[in-house]
KOLMARDO-225771 format. One record per residue (C-alpha): residue in one letter; y, z, x negated. Coordinates in Angstrom, 3 decimals, m for minus. Layout:
BEGIN
<node><r>A</r><Y>Y</Y><Z>Z</Z><X>X</X></node>
...
This chain:
BEGIN
<node><r>X</r><Y>69.944</Y><Z>m98.398</Z><X>m126.256</X></node>
<node><r>X</r><Y>67.293</Y><Z>m100.531</Z><X>m124.554</X></node>
<node><r>X</r><Y>66.852</Y><Z>m100.728</Z><X>m120.778</X></node>
<node><r>X</r><Y>64.282</Y><Z>m97.898</Z><X>m120.838</X></node>
<node><r>X</r><Y>66.560</Y><Z>m95.547</Z><X>m122.743</X></node>
<node><r>X</r><Y>65.110</Y><Z>m96.069</Z><X>m126.232</X></node>
<node><r>X</r><Y>67.172</Y><Z>m97.004</Z><X>m129.276</X></node>
<node><r>X</r><Y>66.697</Y><Z>m100.550</Z><X>m130.539</X></node>
<node><r>X</r><Y>67.802</Y><Z>m99.940</Z><X>m134.115</X></node>
<node><r>X</r><Y>66.468</Y><Z>m97.998</Z><X>m137.090</X></node>
<node><r>X</r><Y>67.354</Y><Z>m94.670</Z><X>m135.507</X></node>
<node><r>X</r><Y>64.162</Y><Z>m94.690</Z><X>m133.448</X></node>
<node><r>X</r><Y>62.422</Y><Z>m92.186</Z><X>m135.733</X></node>
<node><r>X</r><Y>65.379</Y><Z>m89.852</Z><X>m135.474</X></node>
<node><r>X</r><Y>65.385</Y><Z>m90.317</Z><X>m131.715</X></node>
<node><r>X</r><Y>61.673</Y><Z>m89.424</Z><X>m131.506</X></node>
<node><r>X</r><Y>62.231</Y><Z>m86.263</Z><X>m133.569</X></node>
<node><r>X</r><Y>65.022</Y><Z>m85.222</Z><X>m131.200</X></node>
<node><r>X</r><Y>62.889</Y><Z>m85.903</Z><X>m128.140</X></node>
<node><r>X</r><Y>59.910</Y><Z>m84.073</Z><X>m129.671</X></node>
<node><r>X</r><Y>62.128</Y><Z>m81.018</Z><X>m130.141</X></node>
<node><r>X</r><Y>63.197</Y><Z>m81.201</Z><X>m126.486</X></node>
<node><r>X</r><Y>59.576</Y><Z>m81.458</Z><X>m125.389</X></node>
<node><r>X</r><Y>58.538</Y><Z>m78.496</Z><X>m127.560</X></node>
<node><r>X</r><Y>61.319</Y><Z>m76.298</Z><X>m126.187</X></node>
<node><r>X</r><Y>60.089</Y><Z>m77.038</Z><X>m122.670</X></node>
<node><r>X</r><Y>56.544</Y><Z>m76.121</Z><X>m123.665</X></node>
<node><r>X</r><Y>57.280</Y><Z>m72.786</Z><X>m125.357</X></node>
<node><r>X</r><Y>57.839</Y><Z>m70.713</Z><X>m122.153</X></node>
<node><r>X</r><Y>54.753</Y><Z>m72.241</Z><X>m120.497</X></node>
<node><r>X</r><Y>52.669</Y><Z>m71.495</Z><X>m123.575</X></node>
<node><r>X</r><Y>53.928</Y><Z>m67.926</Z><X>m123.927</X></node>
<node><r>X</r><Y>53.353</Y><Z>m67.067</Z><X>m120.252</X></node>
<node><r>X</r><Y>49.834</Y><Z>m68.417</Z><X>m119.804</X></node>
<node><r>X</r><Y>48.657</Y><Z>m67.357</Z><X>m123.267</X></node>
<node><r>X</r><Y>49.837</Y><Z>m63.810</Z><X>m122.632</X></node>
<node><r>X</r><Y>47.974</Y><Z>m63.800</Z><X>m119.312</X></node>
<node><r>X</r><Y>44.779</Y><Z>m65.066</Z><X>m120.937</X></node>
<node><r>X</r><Y>44.952</Y><Z>m62.567</Z><X>m123.813</X></node>
<node><r>X</r><Y>45.413</Y><Z>m59.658</Z><X>m121.415</X></node>
<node><r>X</r><Y>42.418</Y><Z>m60.752</Z><X>m119.352</X></node>
<node><r>X</r><Y>40.251</Y><Z>m61.305</Z><X>m122.424</X></node>
<node><r>X</r><Y>41.042</Y><Z>m57.816</Z><X>m123.685</X></node>
<node><r>X</r><Y>40.299</Y><Z>m56.252</Z><X>m120.300</X></node>
<node><r>X</r><Y>37.115</Y><Z>m58.276</Z><X>m119.820</X></node>
<node><r>X</r><Y>35.858</Y><Z>m57.328</Z><X>m123.265</X></node>
<node><r>X</r><Y>36.033</Y><Z>m53.699</Z><X>m122.203</X></node>
<node><r>X</r><Y>33.783</Y><Z>m54.295</Z><X>m119.189</X></node>
<node><r>X</r><Y>29.986</Y><Z>m54.045</Z><X>m119.180</X></node>
<node><r>X</r><Y>29.687</Y><Z>m57.865</Z><X>m119.350</X></node>
<node><r>X</r><Y>31.912</Y><Z>m59.143</Z><X>m122.183</X></node>
<node><r>X</r><Y>29.690</Y><Z>m62.101</Z><X>m123.061</X></node>
<node><r>X</r><Y>29.508</Y><Z>m63.215</Z><X>m119.435</X></node>
<node><r>X</r><Y>33.303</Y><Z>m63.151</Z><X>m119.480</X></node>
<node><r>X</r><Y>33.347</Y><Z>m65.450</Z><X>m122.514</X></node>
<node><r>X</r><Y>30.972</Y><Z>m67.872</Z><X>m120.782</X></node>
<node><r>X</r><Y>33.220</Y><Z>m68.017</Z><X>m117.715</X></node>
<node><r>X</r><Y>36.271</Y><Z>m68.482</Z><X>m119.926</X></node>
<node><r>X</r><Y>34.664</Y><Z>m71.403</Z><X>m121.756</X></node>
<node><r>X</r><Y>33.545</Y><Z>m72.887</Z><X>m118.425</X></node>
<node><r>X</r><Y>37.234</Y><Z>m73.336</Z><X>m117.684</X></node>
<node><r>X</r><Y>37.337</Y><Z>m76.183</Z><X>m120.219</X></node>
<node><r>X</r><Y>35.159</Y><Z>m78.707</Z><X>m118.313</X></node>
<node><r>X</r><Y>36.695</Y><Z>m77.540</Z><X>m115.037</X></node>
<node><r>X</r><Y>40.140</Y><Z>m78.373</Z><X>m116.369</X></node>
<node><r>X</r><Y>39.093</Y><Z>m81.815</Z><X>m117.638</X></node>
<node><r>X</r><Y>38.085</Y><Z>m82.690</Z><X>m114.062</X></node>
<node><r>X</r><Y>41.343</Y><Z>m81.265</Z><X>m112.672</X></node>
<node><r>X</r><Y>43.238</Y><Z>m83.224</Z><X>m115.336</X></node>
<node><r>X</r><Y>41.546</Y><Z>m86.477</Z><X>m114.296</X></node>
<node><r>X</r><Y>41.935</Y><Z>m85.998</Z><X>m110.538</X></node>
<node><r>X</r><Y>45.576</Y><Z>m84.908</Z><X>m110.862</X></node>
<node><r>X</r><Y>46.487</Y><Z>m87.786</Z><X>m113.154</X></node>
<node><r>X</r><Y>44.746</Y><Z>m90.417</Z><X>m111.053</X></node>
<node><r>X</r><Y>45.433</Y><Z>m89.365</Z><X>m107.483</X></node>
<node><r>X</r><Y>48.660</Y><Z>m87.340</Z><X>m107.701</X></node>
<node><r>X</r><Y>50.646</Y><Z>m88.488</Z><X>m110.720</X></node>
<node><r>X</r><Y>49.632</Y><Z>m92.110</Z><X>m110.189</X></node>
<node><r>X</r><Y>49.684</Y><Z>m91.828</Z><X>m106.414</X></node>
<node><r>X</r><Y>52.283</Y><Z>m93.369</Z><X>m104.170</X></node>
<node><r>X</r><Y>53.293</Y><Z>m91.192</Z><X>m101.246</X></node>
<node><r>X</r><Y>55.229</Y><Z>m93.016</Z><X>m98.557</X></node>
<node><r>X</r><Y>57.566</Y><Z>m91.051</Z><X>m96.345</X></node>
<node><r>X</r><Y>56.429</Y><Z>m90.780</Z><X>m92.720</X></node>
<node><r>X</r><Y>58.149</Y><Z>m90.144</Z><X>m89.427</X></node>
<node><r>X</r><Y>54.949</Y><Z>m89.077</Z><X>m87.643</X></node>
<node><r>X</r><Y>55.499</Y><Z>m85.437</Z><X>m86.729</X></node>
<node><r>X</r><Y>52.214</Y><Z>m84.058</Z><X>m88.113</X></node>
<node><r>X</r><Y>52.533</Y><Z>m86.072</Z><X>m91.337</X></node>
<node><r>X</r><Y>56.260</Y><Z>m85.784</Z><X>m91.866</X></node>
<node><r>X</r><Y>56.415</Y><Z>m82.462</Z><X>m93.691</X></node>
<node><r>X</r><Y>53.756</Y><Z>m83.074</Z><X>m96.345</X></node>
<node><r>X</r><Y>54.315</Y><Z>m86.839</Z><X>m96.714</X></node>
<node><r>X</r><Y>58.037</Y><Z>m86.386</Z><X>m97.260</X></node>
<node><r>X</r><Y>57.442</Y><Z>m83.484</Z><X>m99.641</X></node>
<node><r>X</r><Y>54.981</Y><Z>m85.566</Z><X>m101.668</X></node>
<node><r>X</r><Y>57.313</Y><Z>m88.578</Z><X>m101.631</X></node>
<node><r>X</r><Y>60.305</Y><Z>m86.568</Z><X>m102.853</X></node>
<node><r>X</r><Y>58.576</Y><Z>m84.209</Z><X>m105.291</X></node>
<node><r>X</r><Y>55.441</Y><Z>m85.952</Z><X>m106.551</X></node>
<node><r>X</r><Y>56.395</Y><Z>m89.625</Z><X>m106.737</X></node>
<node><r>X</r><Y>59.112</Y><Z>m89.135</Z><X>m109.384</X></node>
<node><r>X</r><Y>56.989</Y><Z>m86.892</Z><X>m111.626</X></node>
<node><r>X</r><Y>55.035</Y><Z>m89.420</Z><X>m113.659</X></node>
<node><r>X</r><Y>56.580</Y><Z>m92.854</Z><X>m113.252</X></node>
<node><r>X</r><Y>59.590</Y><Z>m91.800</Z><X>m115.303</X></node>
<node><r>X</r><Y>57.171</Y><Z>m90.929</Z><X>m118.096</X></node>
<node><r>X</r><Y>55.673</Y><Z>m94.415</Z><X>m118.019</X></node>
<node><r>X</r><Y>59.111</Y><Z>m96.001</Z><X>m118.052</X></node>
<node><r>X</r><Y>60.345</Y><Z>m93.820</Z><X>m120.943</X></node>
<node><r>X</r><Y>57.217</Y><Z>m92.598</Z><X>m122.771</X></node>
<node><r>X</r><Y>59.089</Y><Z>m90.862</Z><X>m125.583</X></node>
<node><r>X</r><Y>61.653</Y><Z>m89.113</Z><X>m123.384</X></node>
<node><r>X</r><Y>61.210</Y><Z>m85.393</Z><X>m124.061</X></node>
<node><r>X</r><Y>62.198</Y><Z>m84.498</Z><X>m120.496</X></node>
<node><r>X</r><Y>59.205</Y><Z>m86.368</Z><X>m119.062</X></node>
<node><r>X</r><Y>56.377</Y><Z>m85.615</Z><X>m121.508</X></node>
<node><r>X</r><Y>55.216</Y><Z>m82.307</Z><X>m120.082</X></node>
<node><r>X</r><Y>55.771</Y><Z>m79.934</Z><X>m117.205</X></node>
<node><r>X</r><Y>57.748</Y><Z>m76.714</Z><X>m117.185</X></node>
<node><r>X</r><Y>56.804</Y><Z>m73.214</Z><X>m116.083</X></node>
<node><r>X</r><Y>58.079</Y><Z>m73.564</Z><X>m112.524</X></node>
<node><r>X</r><Y>55.883</Y><Z>m76.593</Z><X>m111.828</X></node>
<node><r>X</r><Y>52.549</Y><Z>m74.790</Z><X>m111.559</X></node>
<node><r>X</r><Y>53.805</Y><Z>m71.234</Z><X>m111.150</X></node>
<node><r>X</r><Y>53.670</Y><Z>m71.219</Z><X>m107.306</X></node>
<node><r>X</r><Y>50.038</Y><Z>m72.367</Z><X>m107.421</X></node>
<node><r>X</r><Y>49.190</Y><Z>m69.854</Z><X>m110.137</X></node>
<node><r>X</r><Y>50.825</Y><Z>m66.983</Z><X>m108.221</X></node>
<node><r>X</r><Y>48.425</Y><Z>m67.707</Z><X>m105.350</X></node>
<node><r>X</r><Y>45.313</Y><Z>m68.501</Z><X>m107.419</X></node>
<node><r>X</r><Y>45.501</Y><Z>m65.545</Z><X>m109.829</X></node>
<node><r>X</r><Y>45.363</Y><Z>m62.740</Z><X>m107.203</X></node>
<node><r>X</r><Y>42.677</Y><Z>m64.593</Z><X>m105.230</X></node>
<node><r>X</r><Y>40.512</Y><Z>m64.851</Z><X>m108.346</X></node>
<node><r>X</r><Y>40.276</Y><Z>m61.051</Z><X>m108.427</X></node>
<node><r>X</r><Y>38.232</Y><Z>m61.084</Z><X>m105.229</X></node>
<node><r>X</r><Y>35.373</Y><Z>m61.439</Z><X>m107.688</X></node>
<node><r>X</r><Y>34.650</Y><Z>m59.264</Z><X>m110.753</X></node>
<node><r>X</r><Y>37.089</Y><Z>m59.487</Z><X>m113.651</X></node>
<node><r>X</r><Y>34.524</Y><Z>m61.040</Z><X>m115.959</X></node>
<node><r>X</r><Y>33.849</Y><Z>m63.981</Z><X>m113.576</X></node>
<node><r>X</r><Y>36.449</Y><Z>m65.943</Z><X>m111.611</X></node>
<node><r>X</r><Y>39.550</Y><Z>m64.398</Z><X>m113.240</X></node>
<node><r>X</r><Y>38.159</Y><Z>m65.403</Z><X>m116.627</X></node>
<node><r>X</r><Y>37.391</Y><Z>m68.888</Z><X>m115.336</X></node>
<node><r>X</r><Y>41.014</Y><Z>m69.253</Z><X>m114.246</X></node>
<node><r>X</r><Y>42.186</Y><Z>m67.989</Z><X>m117.633</X></node>
<node><r>X</r><Y>40.059</Y><Z>m70.662</Z><X>m119.297</X></node>
<node><r>X</r><Y>41.503</Y><Z>m73.306</Z><X>m116.992</X></node>
<node><r>X</r><Y>45.125</Y><Z>m72.400</Z><X>m117.741</X></node>
<node><r>X</r><Y>44.453</Y><Z>m72.269</Z><X>m121.483</X></node>
<node><r>X</r><Y>42.841</Y><Z>m75.700</Z><X>m121.270</X></node>
<node><r>X</r><Y>45.907</Y><Z>m76.880</Z><X>m119.369</X></node>
<node><r>X</r><Y>48.076</Y><Z>m75.648</Z><X>m122.253</X></node>
<node><r>X</r><Y>45.863</Y><Z>m77.444</Z><X>m124.758</X></node>
<node><r>X</r><Y>46.183</Y><Z>m80.662</Z><X>m122.748</X></node>
<node><r>X</r><Y>49.977</Y><Z>m80.353</Z><X>m122.632</X></node>
<node><r>X</r><Y>50.213</Y><Z>m79.907</Z><X>m126.404</X></node>
<node><r>X</r><Y>47.744</Y><Z>m82.721</Z><X>m127.050</X></node>
<node><r>X</r><Y>49.750</Y><Z>m85.011</Z><X>m124.773</X></node>
<node><r>X</r><Y>52.910</Y><Z>m84.007</Z><X>m126.637</X></node>
<node><r>X</r><Y>51.267</Y><Z>m84.876</Z><X>m129.963</X></node>
<node><r>X</r><Y>49.946</Y><Z>m88.213</Z><X>m128.689</X></node>
<node><r>X</r><Y>53.493</Y><Z>m89.385</Z><X>m128.088</X></node>
<node><r>X</r><Y>55.171</Y><Z>m88.046</Z><X>m131.200</X></node>
<node><r>X</r><Y>52.729</Y><Z>m87.660</Z><X>m134.080</X></node>
<node><r>X</r><Y>50.103</Y><Z>m89.573</Z><X>m136.035</X></node>
<node><r>X</r><Y>47.233</Y><Z>m87.391</Z><X>m137.215</X></node>
<node><r>X</r><Y>44.313</Y><Z>m88.772</Z><X>m139.195</X></node>
<node><r>X</r><Y>41.737</Y><Z>m86.776</Z><X>m137.282</X></node>
<node><r>X</r><Y>39.173</Y><Z>m89.183</Z><X>m135.790</X></node>
<node><r>X</r><Y>39.237</Y><Z>m87.570</Z><X>m132.349</X></node>
<node><r>X</r><Y>43.031</Y><Z>m87.638</Z><X>m132.241</X></node>
<node><r>X</r><Y>43.240</Y><Z>m91.271</Z><X>m133.339</X></node>
<node><r>X</r><Y>40.784</Y><Z>m92.281</Z><X>m130.634</X></node>
<node><r>X</r><Y>42.470</Y><Z>m90.464</Z><X>m127.761</X></node>
<node><r>X</r><Y>45.904</Y><Z>m91.617</Z><X>m128.959</X></node>
<node><r>X</r><Y>44.752</Y><Z>m95.222</Z><X>m128.787</X></node>
<node><r>X</r><Y>43.091</Y><Z>m94.506</Z><X>m125.430</X></node>
<node><r>X</r><Y>46.251</Y><Z>m92.993</Z><X>m123.985</X></node>
<node><r>X</r><Y>48.470</Y><Z>m95.614</Z><X>m125.608</X></node>
<node><r>X</r><Y>46.510</Y><Z>m98.374</Z><X>m123.884</X></node>
<node><r>X</r><Y>46.850</Y><Z>m96.502</Z><X>m120.580</X></node>
<node><r>X</r><Y>50.610</Y><Z>m96.890</Z><X>m121.010</X></node>
<node><r>X</r><Y>50.298</Y><Z>m100.658</Z><X>m121.306</X></node>
<node><r>X</r><Y>50.596</Y><Z>m102.909</Z><X>m118.254</X></node>
<node><r>X</r><Y>46.881</Y><Z>m103.736</Z><X>m118.424</X></node>
<node><r>X</r><Y>45.737</Y><Z>m100.141</Z><X>m118.764</X></node>
<node><r>X</r><Y>47.749</Y><Z>m98.229</Z><X>m116.171</X></node>
<node><r>X</r><Y>45.005</Y><Z>m98.334</Z><X>m113.538</X></node>
<node><r>X</r><Y>42.331</Y><Z>m97.023</Z><X>m115.904</X></node>
<node><r>X</r><Y>41.967</Y><Z>m94.421</Z><X>m118.615</X></node>
<node><r>X</r><Y>43.190</Y><Z>m91.398</Z><X>m116.658</X></node>
<node><r>X</r><Y>41.562</Y><Z>m88.893</Z><X>m118.979</X></node>
<node><r>X</r><Y>43.955</Y><Z>m87.514</Z><X>m121.590</X></node>
<node><r>X</r><Y>41.852</Y><Z>m85.103</Z><X>m123.630</X></node>
<node><r>X</r><Y>38.580</Y><Z>m86.887</Z><X>m122.879</X></node>
<node><r>X</r><Y>37.321</Y><Z>m90.137</Z><X>m121.398</X></node>
<node><r>X</r><Y>34.260</Y><Z>m88.436</Z><X>m119.860</X></node>
<node><r>X</r><Y>35.412</Y><Z>m88.561</Z><X>m116.232</X></node>
<node><r>X</r><Y>36.562</Y><Z>m92.158</Z><X>m116.646</X></node>
<node><r>X</r><Y>32.935</Y><Z>m92.973</Z><X>m117.385</X></node>
<node><r>X</r><Y>31.689</Y><Z>m90.973</Z><X>m114.380</X></node>
<node><r>X</r><Y>34.213</Y><Z>m92.493</Z><X>m111.933</X></node>
<node><r>X</r><Y>34.102</Y><Z>m95.977</Z><X>m113.487</X></node>
<node><r>X</r><Y>37.715</Y><Z>m96.135</Z><X>m114.636</X></node>
<node><r>X</r><Y>36.776</Y><Z>m96.584</Z><X>m118.286</X></node>
<node><r>X</r><Y>38.439</Y><Z>m99.430</Z><X>m120.161</X></node>
<node><r>X</r><Y>36.364</Y><Z>m102.615</Z><X>m120.647</X></node>
<node><r>X</r><Y>33.931</Y><Z>m102.643</Z><X>m123.563</X></node>
<node><r>X</r><Y>36.120</Y><Z>m105.014</Z><X>m125.570</X></node>
<node><r>X</r><Y>39.051</Y><Z>m102.607</Z><X>m125.327</X></node>
<node><r>X</r><Y>36.822</Y><Z>m99.618</Z><X>m126.088</X></node>
<node><r>X</r><Y>35.547</Y><Z>m101.324</Z><X>m129.216</X></node>
<node><r>X</r><Y>39.083</Y><Z>m101.992</Z><X>m130.360</X></node>
<node><r>X</r><Y>40.280</Y><Z>m98.466</Z><X>m129.655</X></node>
<node><r>X</r><Y>37.332</Y><Z>m96.796</Z><X>m131.345</X></node>
<node><r>X</r><Y>37.564</Y><Z>m99.133</Z><X>m134.363</X></node>
<node><r>X</r><Y>33.908</Y><Z>m100.017</Z><X>m133.925</X></node>
<node><r>X</r><Y>34.724</Y><Z>m103.627</Z><X>m133.220</X></node>
<node><r>X</r><Y>36.229</Y><Z>m106.197</Z><X>m135.526</X></node>
<node><r>X</r><Y>39.987</Y><Z>m106.912</Z><X>m135.377</X></node>
<node><r>X</r><Y>39.148</Y><Z>m109.972</Z><X>m133.322</X></node>
<node><r>X</r><Y>37.412</Y><Z>m107.858</Z><X>m130.707</X></node>
<node><r>X</r><Y>40.122</Y><Z>m108.640</Z><X>m128.141</X></node>
<node><r>X</r><Y>40.736</Y><Z>m112.262</Z><X>m129.019</X></node>
<node><r>X</r><Y>38.913</Y><Z>m113.377</Z><X>m125.902</X></node>
<node><r>X</r><Y>41.819</Y><Z>m112.034</Z><X>m123.900</X></node>
<node><r>X</r><Y>45.211</Y><Z>m112.763</Z><X>m125.392</X></node>
<node><r>X</r><Y>47.029</Y><Z>m111.013</Z><X>m122.581</X></node>
<node><r>X</r><Y>44.963</Y><Z>m107.890</Z><X>m123.045</X></node>
<node><r>X</r><Y>45.571</Y><Z>m107.907</Z><X>m126.784</X></node>
<node><r>X</r><Y>49.284</Y><Z>m108.421</Z><X>m126.282</X></node>
<node><r>X</r><Y>49.404</Y><Z>m105.469</Z><X>m123.873</X></node>
<node><r>X</r><Y>47.857</Y><Z>m103.240</Z><X>m126.518</X></node>
<node><r>X</r><Y>50.271</Y><Z>m104.488</Z><X>m129.154</X></node>
<node><r>X</r><Y>53.261</Y><Z>m103.933</Z><X>m126.911</X></node>
<node><r>X</r><Y>52.095</Y><Z>m100.406</Z><X>m126.131</X></node>
<node><r>X</r><Y>51.598</Y><Z>m99.728</Z><X>m129.827</X></node>
<node><r>X</r><Y>55.132</Y><Z>m100.782</Z><X>m130.633</X></node>
<node><r>X</r><Y>56.479</Y><Z>m98.416</Z><X>m127.991</X></node>
<node><r>X</r><Y>55.002</Y><Z>m95.474</Z><X>m129.851</X></node>
């Protein structure tokens, strides 16, 4: 085994299959719970006087989630929360240091470890238990449907992230976001490219990869598109070998 827990011999493919199975087993309960919730709400909303409004709110959950995905990845998962002894900071700083700091850095150290690819049901359940009842302050076909769309988009992101680390699909969209995410895992890309399912918010908040990298990842540029920066090219190659 290498220092980051990965095999260094020809068993790497077998290792990835084992880790993919672990990751999938962790995702099944999350998928079943939130999908069941969304289906129930869709059925109930369809029986109201405003079924098409409900669909619009549900679909609006997709862009809402992409923003949540970006902000969470950039400021929480990539954040560093130092413990504090100041009385009014101590409780939340220490909580963040103990609970949030370890969440994502293990994933970057061992990107194919099935225990660190995705979250489990208990991670977001406390937040959901609060958000779901509050959403019903408004009519069923509005905010509750928006939340249902958000949680379904969250599930989609978790499965896409799972696939980025374990599979190679020929779909153009998948190949692009796999390269995008792969470069984020390199030493030169860790402070950019926070979008997982889309690079839209990276463009808005100016954390998009440089044009030379974008050209390479999108296959629009020539193979020599990164030759101006040997270190940058090597980072991409190293990241590619890790996957």
